[in-house]
N, C-alpha and C positions, 0 to 999 in steps of 0.2 A: 461383518454383516454384508450380505449381497446388496448391491446398489439397485434397488427396485424404485424406479423414478416415480411411479404412481404413489408408492408409500412415502417417499421423500416429500412429494408435493403436498400430501395431506397434512404434513407437519408444519406447513407455512400458512397461517390463517389468511394473510394478505392475498394469496393466490386464488382465493375464493371470491375476490372482488370482481365486480363488473364496472366498466367505465362507459358511460353513455350507452348502456345496454349490451356492451361487448365484453367478453372475458379479458381480464388483465393479461397482457403479454409483457412480462418484465424482462427486458434485455439491457439493463443498466446497472448490473452488479459491480462493474468497475468503479462506479461512483459511490454506491453503497449497496451492500448485499442485504437481503431481507433476513429477518430473524425467525428461527423455528420456535414453535410454541414452548419447547423446553426452556429456552432462554428467557422468554417472556415470563414464564411461571417462576423461574428461579429468582428473577429480579422482583417480581410481585411478592413472593414469599418473604424476601428480605425486608422489603418496604412495609409489609403488613405485620411481621412478627419479630424482626430483629433490629430494626432501624436504630442505630446509635453511632456515635463517633468512635473512632478506633484509637487504641494505644493510650487512652486517657482515663477512662472510667474503670472503677472496680466492681461495678454492678454486672448482673448477668447479661443484659443486652450488650453492653460494651465489650464484654469478654467474647460473646458469641460473634459479634460483628468483627472484632479483631481477628478471631480465628478464620472467619470466612474470607476476610481481606487477604490475610497472609497465605491461606490455602490457594487463593487465586494466583498469588505470586509464584507459588510452587508449581501450580499447573502450567503457567507460562514457561517457567524454567525447564520443566520436563518436555514441554512441547518443542522448545527450541534446542533442547539438550545443552543448556548453559551449565557451567560447572558449579555455580553457587546461586541460591535464591537471591542474595543481595546484589547480583549482577543484573537484576530485573528492576527497572525503575518505571513506575506508573506515571503517565502523563495524560493530557487530555486528547492526544492524537499524535499521529506520525509527524505532523508539521512541528508541533511543540518539541517532540523528541529531537528532531534535527536541529531546531533552534537552540535547544539546550546544549548540544555539542558545540555549535558555533559560538554561543555566548560564553560557555564555561571553558571547554577545551581550547577553542579557537582564540579566545582573548588571552589566554596564558601561554599558548604554544606558538602562535604565529607572530612573526615580526615583519617589518617592512621588507619586501622583496621575496618573502616566502610565498609558496603557491599551493593552491588547492586545484586538483584536476577533476573536471566533470565530463560527462558525455552528452552528446546532442540529444539523447533520449530522456534527459531528466525533466521531471515535474518541477514546477516553479518552487515547490516547498524544498527542493534540494538544489535550488539555484539562488533564490533571493537571499537566504541567510549568509551565503558566501560572498555575494555581491555587497551586502551590508558590511560584512567584515572587511572586505576590500576597502570600502570607504573609510572605515574607522581605523584600520591598522596599516593600510598601505600594502597589504598582501595582494597577490595576483590570482586571477581565476583563469586557468588554462583549459582548453577543450579537446576532447577526443571526437573527431568526426565519425560518421558511420559509413560502412562500406556498402557494396551492392546487396548484401544480405540483411542490411539494417543493423549489423553488429558494430559495436565500437571498434575503431581501428587501433589495434594493439601497437602498431608502429608509431602512432601519435603518442600513446602512453609511454612507450620506450624513449621517444625523443624528449618528452617532458621530464621523465625521471632522470635522464642523463644530465640535466642541468644541475642536479643536486639541490634544487630549491623546493621540491615538492614535499610537503609535510603530510598531506592527506589526499587520498583518492575517495571521492564521494560518488557512488554510482547506484543506479537502480538495479534491482534484481529482476525486474520485468517491466517493459515499457507499457504505459497505460494508453498508448496510441497504436503501436504496431504489434503488441503482444510478443515482442522479441525478448528472450532471456539471455543476457550477456554471459560470457564464460567467466563466472565470478572467481573460480579457483585459480585460474591463470592470472587474472588481474590482481588478485590478492597476493599471490606469490611474487609477482613482479614488483608490486609496491613494497612489500616487506623486504625484498632483496635490496631495494634502493633506500631503505630506512624510513619509509612512509607508512602511516596508518591508513586503515580503510574503514569507511562508513558505508553500510548497505541500506538503501531505501527499499524495504520489503513490503511497502503498502499494497502493491498489486500482487506480489508473489505469494503472500502469506496464505491465501485461500486456494492456490492452484498447484503448489508443489511443496514437498517436505523441505524444511530448513533445519540444518544442524550447524549451529554456530561454532562448535568445536571442530567439526570436520572442515568447515569453510576456513576457520581461523581468522574470521573478520574481527575487527576491534570494536566496532559499534554496529548495531542493527536496529532499525526503527520500523514500527508498523502501527496500524490503527485497528481497533477492535471491530469497527463497523464494516470493514472489508472481509471479516472472518465470520460472518453470520452472527456477530455480536452487536452490542449497543454502540451508539455514538457517544462521544464524550470521554472515551478512554483510549489511550495509546500506550505503547511500550517502547522504552529504550533499553536495549541490551548493551552492556559495555563490559569489557574485561575488567575484572576487579582492580588490577594494578593501575589501570588508567583512571577509573572512576574515583579511586581513593585520592588521587593527586589533583582532581579537579575541584574548583571552588563551587559553592552552591550557586544555582541559577536564580532562584527566588528566595526571598527572606520572609520569615514569619514564624508561625507556630509549627511545631513538629520537626523542623529541620535543625533544631539547636540542641546542644548539650547544656550550655549555660549562657546567660546573658547578664552583662553588667552595664552600668552607665557608660562605660568606656569602650565596650566591645562585646564580642560573642565568640563562642566556640561551637562549630557546627557538629551535628550529630554524625554518627557513623553511617555507613551505607545500610540500606538504601534511603534512610530517613532524610539525609541532608539534601536530597533532590526532590523531596515530596512535601513542600511547604503547604501549610493550611490543611483544611479538611479534604482528603483525597476523594476520588470518584469511587466510593465504596460499592454502591449498587451496581455501577457499571463494571467494576472488577468482578463482582459475583456473576454478572451476565457474561463477561468474557470467559470466565472459567467454565460456565455452563456451555458456551459455544464450542470451546475446545473439547469438552467431554462429548458433546453431541457429534462433532465432526469425527472424532476418533473411533466411532462405531463403524465407520466406513474405511476401506483401504485407499491409500493414495493411488494405487494401481487402478482401482475401479473408478475413482473420481477423475483421474486424468484421461483414462480411456473414454469415458462418457463425454467429457468436455472437448477432447480432440475430435471425436466423431461429430459433435455439434458444429465446431468451427470449420471443419472440412466441408460439411454439408452446407454451411452458410456461404463459404467462399465459392463453392461450385454453383450454388443457386444465384448468388448476387452477380457473378460474372456473366450470367445469361441475360441480365437486364441491360438493354442498350444504353450507352453513354454513362454507365456506372463503372467507376474505377476503384477497386479495392486497393488501398495504398500499397504500392510496391509490387503489384502482381501482373500488370498488363502492358509491359513494354517500357514504362517509365523507369522502373528498376525492379529487379526480381527479388523483392524482399520476402514475399510470402508465396511459396510454391512447394510442390511435393518433394523437391530436392533440397530446399533451404532449411534453416533451423526451424524446429517445431514452434508453432505459435500457441501461446497460452492465454486464456481468459478473454481476449477481445480482438477485434479487427476494426479498422476504420476505412471509410470510403468517401468518395465525392460523386456527385451526380451533375453532369454538365447542365449549365444554365439553371440550376436549382440551388438556392442557398440552403445549407444544412439546417438553419433555424426554421425556414419555411417547411422543409420536409418533416422535421421532427415535431413541429407544431401540428401539422395535419395528421400525422400518425398518432400523436398523443391524444387527440380527440377521439381516436378509435381504440384507445386503451393500450396502445403499443408504446412502451417506454424505451426510447433510445436517448443518446446524448449528442448534442451538437456544440460546436465551437472549436477552440484551440486546445481544449482539455488541459489547461494550465501547462501547455507545452509549446509556447510560442517560438522558441528557438528551433525546435524540430519542424514545426509547420513552415517556418521561414526557409529552412533547409529544403523541404519538399516543394517549395514554391506555391503554397496554397495558404489562404488566410484562415481556413477552418475546414473541419471534416465532420462526418457523422460517424459515431461509434456504436457498434453492436457488441455487447459483452454478455457473457454467459456465466451461469452458476450451476451448482449441483442440481438445481431444481428445474432446469430448462429442458424442453423437448424439441425434437425436429419439427413437430407440427407448428410450434410457435415461430420457427424460422420460416416455414412456408407462409404462414399468415403475414409475417413481416415483409417478405419478398413481394407477395402479391399487393400488399398495401403500398409499397414503394412504386410498383408499376402503375397502380391506379392514381397515386399522387402525381407521378410524372406526367401522365396523360392530362390530368386536371390542370396542372400548372402550365402546360404547353398549349392548351386550347384557348 
């Protein structure tokens, strides 16, 4: 289906809202993307007509609910091109998925002196679990710096891998601050050649580029449903079956067991052993609906539209005096027309204006941006700034919204400097 933005926008009820008498301009999809009506209806239908627990009951509602839940797993499997449905584990979000790997795989595979490699682009959800593991196990966390293009330095990775201590490389597929997409295939190949596994944090990338886990040959991959035009409260962990089968359960309780005695228990087979308790069934239904909705459009059209928006935003923001799009104006050439393509978002600073003040003023005008360190404090420290303002786009945004935002920034700048 051709990407008709007017038609796309009509499918998002929230975009019809006004804030203080002004149309909503939603430029915060990197934090959470809005949901199309098709997803809302799919979840409402399940709640109204099929709500029941899964894998436990013999009645019609239980059977229908189980089918819907497992169909959602298959939808994710196909979306990622995973080899098997049982390589898809449902969690409550990308953060839980990464913690699952750290707590299960990390606890059993890392010893004192072993190392995990991260990049300076990482979100705290792909930093803190490994620092916690460092405290518990005595393992090390090693870092890849970024170069003048914002890309992780492969020489740093090569240096770390040569030590023979690296057991895992955990890296983002897309920076939630700079919009930079690392060269995953090269990083994965380097890690595997050195005998290390690779975890991909795809929280940002999942809505902006196709991901084929078999083509990448990654060992783990995590993402959240709410970044993919789906609901909050559901995430996915993909893992190669051979790895997941050897990992102990992360949580204990119902659903994740085969048998329990007074002395011990035997865990269930995949994927059940990692899905303790009542799972996010309505949310899984919503995630499947979001995937089905997205697949009516081609990645080529989605990416062309979003690239046009981001280039337009960069060109317009650069015209604002004292505004610095991170990495574009002499401090480092991270984002320019010769550098790697930027996806999903860009971030900027405005001299003498704190990001929180700017976004609060714009927020009252119905313009939704994000301010702070974006859960990337190491990267902001590297860039020499405490915080930044982030503008992020989705399939539903228009150039006219960028214009409104840019003018509002100019007006806010004048107001704060008078």
